[in-house]
C-alpha positions as CSV (number, residue, x, y, z in Angstrom):
1,M,-7.3,-36.5,10.1
2,K,-5.0,-33.9,11.7
3,R,-3.0,-33.6,8.5
4,I,-6.1,-32.9,6.5
5,L,-7.3,-30.2,8.9
6,T,-3.8,-28.6,9.0
7,T,-3.8,-28.6,5.2
8,L,-7.3,-27.1,5.1
9,V,-6.4,-24.3,7.5
10,L,-3.2,-23.6,5.5
11,L,-5.2,-23.4,2.3
12,L,-7.7,-21.1,3.9
13,G,-4.9,-18.9,5.1
14,L,-3.4,-18.7,1.6
15,S,-6.7,-18.0,-0.1
16,T,-7.6,-15.1,2.2
17,S,-4.1,-13.6,2.8
18,A,-4.8,-10.4,0.8
19,Q,-4.4,-7.3,3.1
20,A,-5.8,-3.9,2.3
21,A,-3.2,-1.2,1.6
22,L,-3.2,2.4,0.6
23,V,-1.4,3.9,-2.5
24,Y,-0.1,7.4,-2.0
25,S,0.4,9.1,-5.4
26,F,2.0,12.6,-5.6
27,T,2.3,14.6,-8.8
28,S,3.7,18.1,-9.5
29,A,5.2,18.3,-12.9
30,P,7.8,17.1,-13.5
31,I,8.0,15.0,-10.3
32,D,5.7,12.0,-9.8
33,F,6.1,9.3,-7.2
34,K,4.0,6.6,-5.6
35,F,4.3,4.4,-2.5
36,T,2.1,2.0,-0.6
37,A,1.3,2.0,3.1
38,T,-0.7,-0.4,5.2
39,A,-2.6,2.5,6.9
40,F,-2.8,6.2,6.9
41,L,0.4,8.0,7.9
42,T,-0.2,9.3,11.4
43,S,3.3,10.5,12.3
44,P,6.1,12.3,10.4
45,T,7.6,9.9,8.0
46,L,10.8,10.1,6.0
47,L,10.9,7.9,2.9
48,Q,14.1,7.1,1.0
49,S,13.9,7.2,-2.8
50,T,14.2,3.4,-2.7
51,D,10.9,3.2,-0.9
52,L,9.2,5.0,-3.8
53,F,8.2,3.6,-7.1
54,D,7.4,5.3,-10.5
55,V,9.8,8.0,-9.7
56,I,10.2,10.6,-12.5
57,N,12.8,13.2,-11.9
58,R,13.4,15.9,-14.5
59,L,13.8,18.8,-12.2
60,A,17.0,20.5,-13.4
61,D,18.6,17.1,-13.9
62,E,18.4,16.5,-10.1
63,T,17.6,13.2,-8.5
64,L,15.1,12.9,-5.6
65,D,16.8,11.6,-2.4
66,T,14.1,11.5,0.3
67,V,10.5,12.6,0.7
68,D,9.5,13.9,4.1
69,F,5.8,13.7,5.2
70,F,5.6,16.1,8.1
71,S,2.8,16.7,10.6
72,P,0.4,14.4,8.8
73,A,-1.8,14.1,12.0
74,S,-2.1,17.9,12.5
75,A,-4.3,20.5,10.9
76,V,-1.6,21.5,8.3
77,A,0.2,18.7,6.6
78,G,3.1,18.9,4.1
79,I,5.5,17.1,1.9
80,G,9.1,18.0,1.6
81,M,11.2,16.7,-1.2
82,N,14.9,16.5,-0.4
83,F,17.7,16.3,-2.9
84,P,21.3,14.9,-2.4
85,G,24.0,17.0,-0.8
86,G,25.7,19.5,-3.1
87,S,22.5,20.0,-5.1
88,P,21.5,23.5,-6.1
89,L,18.0,22.5,-5.0
90,S,18.2,21.3,-1.4
91,S,14.5,20.9,-0.8
92,I,11.0,21.8,-2.1
93,I,8.1,21.9,0.3
94,Y,4.4,21.5,-0.5
95,S,1.8,22.5,2.1
96,F,-1.6,20.9,2.3
97,V,-4.7,21.5,4.3
98,G,-4.5,18.3,6.2
99,P,-4.4,15.9,7.8
100,F,-3.9,13.0,5.3
101,D,-6.5,10.9,7.0
102,H,-9.0,9.9,4.3
103,L,-9.1,8.7,0.7
104,G,-9.2,11.3,-1.9
105,T,-7.1,14.0,-3.6
106,Y,-5.3,16.8,-1.6
107,I,-4.3,20.0,-3.3
108,S,-1.2,21.9,-2.1
109,Y,-1.3,25.6,-1.2
110,G,1.4,28.2,-1.5
111,L,1.4,31.9,-0.5
112,A,-0.5,32.8,-3.7
113,G,-3.1,30.0,-3.3
114,P,-3.5,26.5,-4.8
115,S,-0.4,25.1,-6.6
116,D,0.0,22.2,-9.0
117,G,1.0,19.7,-6.2
118,R,-1.5,16.9,-5.8
119,L,-1.5,14.0,-3.4
120,T,-4.0,11.3,-4.1
121,I,-4.6,8.5,-1.5
122,A,-6.5,5.5,-2.9
123,E,-7.0,1.9,-1.9
124,A,-4.6,-0.5,-3.5
125,A,-6.0,-3.3,-5.6
126,V,-6.9,-6.2,-3.5
127,A,-5.3,-9.5,-4.5
128,V,-7.9,-12.1,-5.5
129,P,-7.2,-15.8,-4.9
130,E,-6.0,-17.6,-8.0
131,P,-8.4,-20.2,-9.5
132,G,-5.8,-22.9,-8.8
133,S,-5.9,-22.0,-5.0
134,L,-9.7,-22.2,-5.0
135,L,-9.6,-25.6,-6.9
136,L,-7.1,-26.9,-4.3
137,L,-9.3,-25.8,-1.5
138,G,-12.3,-27.5,-3.1
139,T,-10.3,-30.7,-3.5
140,A,-9.2,-30.6,0.1
141,L,-12.8,-30.1,1.3
142,G,-14.0,-33.0,-1.0
143,A,-11.2,-35.3,0.4
144,L,-12.2,-34.4,4.0
145,S,-15.8,-35.2,3.3
146,L,-14.9,-38.5,1.7
147,M,-12.8,-39.5,4.7
148,R,-15.6,-38.7,7.1
149,R,-18.0,-40.9,5.1
150,R,-15.5,-43.8,5.1
151,Q,-14.9,-43.4,8.8
152,R,-18.7,-43.5,9.5
153,G,-19.1,-46.5,7.2
154,Q,-16.4,-48.4,9.1
155,A,-17.8,-47.4,12.5
156,C,-21.2,-48.8,11.5
157,A,-19.9,-52.1,10.2
């Protein structure tokens, strides 16, 4: 009986293990990148290029090294893009009216007004349990019910 209950709890854990996440997507031609986070960024965060995915770098044949999210919890937020040492481009900074604390699209601002930098924060697709997992869970529940009926039948006899 304990084995069946343990299996049932394990199956329930597997079928409901999807955790919500956020996808941060930044685009400013020709640089695009995305990364996921489990919650809104609430403190300055430095991301290595290996933490990003879908990185497109065609900016004077330079490669993006790190991305710095600074002051995301304050009234003015920003993104700094840093390039490897020795690069003619050391960094590019985009300023936003922040903080990055809700879903949606943020538009960067320069001295002359809005620029082409856009940061979009969206919910990541939530994983849905596979049909096989649900079938296994149903089979476990059926087996548990059968065992209980047999135990009741033996107790009455």
